[in-house]
C-alpha positions in Angstrom: 53.3 -7.3 3.0 50.6 -7.1 5.6 51.6 -10.0 7.8 53.1 -9.0 11.1 55.3 -11.2 13.3 53.4 -13.2 15.9 53.7 -11.5 19.2 52.9 -14.4 21.5 55.5 -17.0 20.4 57.8 -16.1 23.4 55.0 -15.2 25.8 54.1 -17.6 28.6 50.4 -17.3 29.5 50.0 -17.9 33.2 47.5 -20.5 34.4 44.3 -18.9 35.6 43.4 -18.9 39.3 40.2 -21.0 39.5 39.7 -20.6 43.2 36.1 -19.2 43.6 35.7 -19.1 47.3 38.7 -17.7 48.9 41.3 -15.1 47.9 44.8 -14.7 49.1 45.0 -12.9 52.4 45.0 -9.2 51.5 47.4 -8.2 54.3 50.3 -10.3 53.0 51.3 -7.6 50.5 49.4 -4.6 51.7 49.8 -2.3 54.7 48.4 1.0 55.6 51.0 3.7 54.8 52.9 4.8 57.9 51.9 1.7 60.0 52.5 -2.0 60.2 49.1 -2.7 61.9 47.1 -5.2 59.8 44.3 -5.8 62.3 41.8 -4.2 59.9 42.7 -6.6 57.2 42.4 -9.6 59.6 38.9 -8.4 60.5 38.0 -8.4 56.8 39.3 -12.0 56.4 37.3 -13.0 59.5 34.1 -11.6 58.0 35.0 -13.4 54.8 35.3 -16.7 56.6 32.0 -16.1 58.4 30.3 -15.5 55.1 31.7 -18.6 53.6 30.5 -20.7 56.6 27.0 -19.2 56.3 27.0 -19.9 52.6 27.9 -23.6 53.3 25.1 -23.8 55.9 22.7 -22.4 53.3 23.9 -24.8 50.7 23.2 -27.7 53.1 19.7 -26.4 53.8 19.0 -26.2 50.0 20.2 -29.7 49.5 17.9 -30.9 52.3 15.0 -29.1 50.8 15.8 -30.7 47.4 16.0 -34.1 49.0 12.6 -33.6 50.7 10.9 -32.4 47.6 12.5 -34.8 45.2 12.6 -37.9 47.4 9.6 -40.2 48.0 6.7 -38.7 46.0 3.4 -37.8 47.5 0.4 -40.0 47.0 -1.4 -38.4 44.1 -4.3 -40.8 43.9 -7.8 -39.6 44.6 -8.8 -39.2 48.2 -11.9 -40.9 49.5 -12.5 -40.4 53.2 -15.4 -40.0 55.6 -15.0 -38.0 58.8 -17.6 -38.3 61.5 -17.6 -35.4 64.0 -19.8 -33.3 66.2 -21.1 -29.9 65.2 -18.3 -27.3 65.8 -15.5 -29.9 66.0 -12.0 -28.8 64.9 -12.2 -31.8 62.5 -14.6 -29.7 60.4 -11.9 -27.2 59.6 -9.3 -30.0 59.2 -11.5 -31.5 56.5 -11.4 -28.1 54.7 -7.6 -28.0 54.8 -7.3 -31.6 53.6 -9.7 -30.9 50.7 -7.8 -27.8 49.7 -4.4 -29.7 49.8 -5.6 -32.7 47.7 -7.8 -30.5 45.5 -11.2 -32.1 46.1 -14.7 -31.1 47.1 -16.6 -31.8 50.4 -20.0 -33.1 51.0 -21.7 -32.6 54.4 -24.3 -34.8 56.0 -26.2 -34.8 59.3 -26.7 -38.2 60.9 -30.3 -39.0 61.9 -29.2 -39.3 65.6 -27.7 -35.8 65.6 -29.4 -33.5 68.1 -27.4 -30.3 67.7 -28.4 -27.8 65.1 -26.1 -27.6 62.1 -24.8 -24.1 61.2 -25.8 -23.8 57.6 -23.4 -20.8 57.2 -20.4 -23.0 57.9 -21.8 -25.9 55.9 -22.2 -23.6 52.8 -18.7 -22.4 53.2 -17.4 -26.0 53.3 -19.3 -26.9 50.2 -17.5 -24.0 48.4 -14.0 -25.3 49.2 -12.1 -25.6 45.8 -15.4 -24.9 44.0 -14.6 -24.4 40.3 -11.2 -26.0 40.6 -12.3 -29.6 40.7 -15.5 -31.7 40.4 -14.3 -34.6 42.5 -15.7 -35.1 46.0 -13.1 -36.8 48.2 -14.1 -35.7 51.7 -17.4 -36.5 53.3 -18.3 -35.1 56.7 -21.1 -36.7 58.8 -22.3 -34.6 61.7 -23.0 -36.8 64.7 -23.0 -36.4 68.4 -19.7 -37.9 69.4 -17.0 -37.1 71.9 -14.1 -37.3 69.4 -14.0 -37.2 65.7 -13.6 -40.6 64.0 -12.2 -41.5 60.6 -13.2 -43.9 57.9 -10.8 -44.8 55.1 -13.7 -45.3 52.8 -17.5 -45.2 53.0 -18.9 -48.1 55.1 -15.5 -49.2 56.5 -14.5 -47.5 59.8 -10.9 -47.5 60.7 -9.9 -47.5 64.4 -8.5 -44.0 64.2 -10.0 -41.4 66.5 -9.0 -37.9 67.5 -7.7 -35.0 65.5 -4.0 -35.8 65.9 -4.3 -39.4 65.0 -6.4 -38.6 61.9 -3.7 -36.2 60.7 -1.0 -38.7 61.3 -2.9 -41.4 59.4 -3.5 -39.1 56.4 0.1 -37.8 56.4 1.4 -41.4 56.3 -1.2 -42.6 53.8 -0.6 -39.7 51.4 3.2 -39.7 52.1 3.1 -36.0 53.2 6.7 -36.1 54.6 6.8 -32.3 54.5 4.0 -32.3 57.1 5.2 -35.3 59.2 8.5 -37.0 58.5 9.0 -39.9 60.9 12.5 -40.4 59.5 13.4 -37.1 61.2 13.2 -38.5 64.7 13.9 -35.2 66.6 11.3 -33.2 64.7 8.7 -36.0 64.7 9.1 -36.4 68.5 8.6 -32.6 68.9 5.5 -32.7 66.7 4.1 -35.6 68.8 4.8 -33.7 72.0 2.9 -30.7 70.8 0.1 -32.8 69.5 -0.4 -34.2 73.0 -1.1 -30.7 74.3 -3.5 -30.1 71.4 -5.3 -33.3 72.2 -5.7 -32.0 75.8 -7.1 -28.8 74.4 -9.5 -30.5 72.1 -10.8 -32.8 74.9 -11.3 -29.8 77.2 -13.0 -27.5 74.7 -15.9 -27.0 77.3 -13.6 -26.5 80.3 -13.2 -23.2 82.2 -11.5 -20.3 80.6 -8.5 -20.5 83.0 -7.9 -24.2 82.2 -8.0 -23.5 78.5 -5.8 -20.5 78.9 -3.2 -22.5 80.8 -3.0 -25.1 77.9 -2.8 -22.4 75.3 0.0 -20.7 77.2 1.9 -24.0 77.3 1.5 -24.4 73.5 2.5 -20.7 72.9 5.8 -21.5 74.5 6.8 -23.6 71.5 6.5 -20.5 69.2 9.9 -18.7 69.5 11.8 -17.3 66.6 10.2 -19.6 64.0 6.8 -19.0 62.4 5.9 -22.7 63.0 5.6 -24.9 66.0 8.1 -27.6 65.0 10.9 -26.7 62.6 10.9 -24.2 59.8 7.9 -25.4 57.8 4.2 -26.2 58.2 3.5 -29.6 60.0 0.5 -31.5 61.2 1.0 -29.9 64.6 0.3 -26.5 63.0 -2.8 -27.8 61.2 -4.1 -29.3 64.4 -3.6 -26.2 66.4 -5.0 -23.9 63.8 -8.2 -26.0 63.6 -8.6 -26.0 67.3 -8.0 -22.2 67.6 -10.6 -21.5 64.9 -13.2 -23.6 66.9 -12.5 -21.6 70.1 -14.0 -18.4 71.3 -11.6 -15.7 70.0 -11.6 -14.1 73.4 -9.8 -17.1 74.8 -7.0 -17.0 72.3 -3.9 -15.1 73.6 -2.3 -12.5 71.3 0.7 -14.6 70.6 -1.4 -17.4 69.1 -3.7 -14.9 67.3 -0.6 -13.6 65.5 0.6 -17.1 64.9 -2.7 -18.2 63.4 -2.9 -15.1 61.2 0.7 -15.6 59.9 0.2 -19.3 59.3 -3.0 -18.8 57.3 -1.3 -16.1 55.1 1.8 -18.1 54.5 0.4 -21.5 53.3 -2.0 -22.1 50.4 -3.9 -25.0 52.0 -4.4 -23.0 55.3 -5.9 -19.9 53.7 -9.3 -21.7 53.5 -9.6 -21.0 57.3 -10.0 -17.3 56.6 -13.6 -18.0 55.6 -14.4 -19.3 59.1 -12.8 -16.7 61.3 -13.9 -13.0 61.2 -11.0 -11.8 63.4 -8.3 -12.8 60.9 -7.6 -9.9 58.5 -8.7 -10.8 55.0 -6.5 -10.0 52.1 -8.1 -8.0 49.4 
């Protein structure tokens, strides 16, 4: 007595519209009362098409980031390097960045032939890199009077790699840091190499006149446009090299554009924040 007739026996349920991305043009069945002008509706559809195009570009960028992150894995083995450099060399700050990135400690030595006084303040700060996070020492610095920093792959065996840029390329290749230097991306890698050539000139002329240094810095500043970084949309070895050189220079020689760049780069990247300990003109976060 309670059963009611089935109400859906003669009802045809329409197939659902599964289109997620684009709706039927709204001006086909709709007009503004009193006018046949549908320009306003076409403008809406044009904005819709633009949004869809931007979403597709965003999707492609996400896929690229996933490929970069999930592709060839970084070398996670323990680092064991020796860097020989003069007192005040940009390589000192580069060593701090490397140690922070691979999570290891630093030991500092002064060669018996070294004639320049070692700044114990900087040395003590270097020894505190990653202090408490790891007990493994993977980076050794030897202060020695030398024109350019040199690199040893392991204690007692010197590799023919000299200069800040070449050391960074070597480490990026050996550790497979493709996010810092991806040679498969020919255009970006070429841009990084071009910028590194300017930075090499700057490193070699650290004792040049202020005008000469200023000219090189202005050339480098020209690469900083809308992006936060020198080459592409992420940190590269070009950024590491430049930041290390800037930290080693007299702050009065650094133009405002590069001061802002250095401050933003330090704030935005974990491994770069260690540089804040060495520059008193970079605002420190509380």
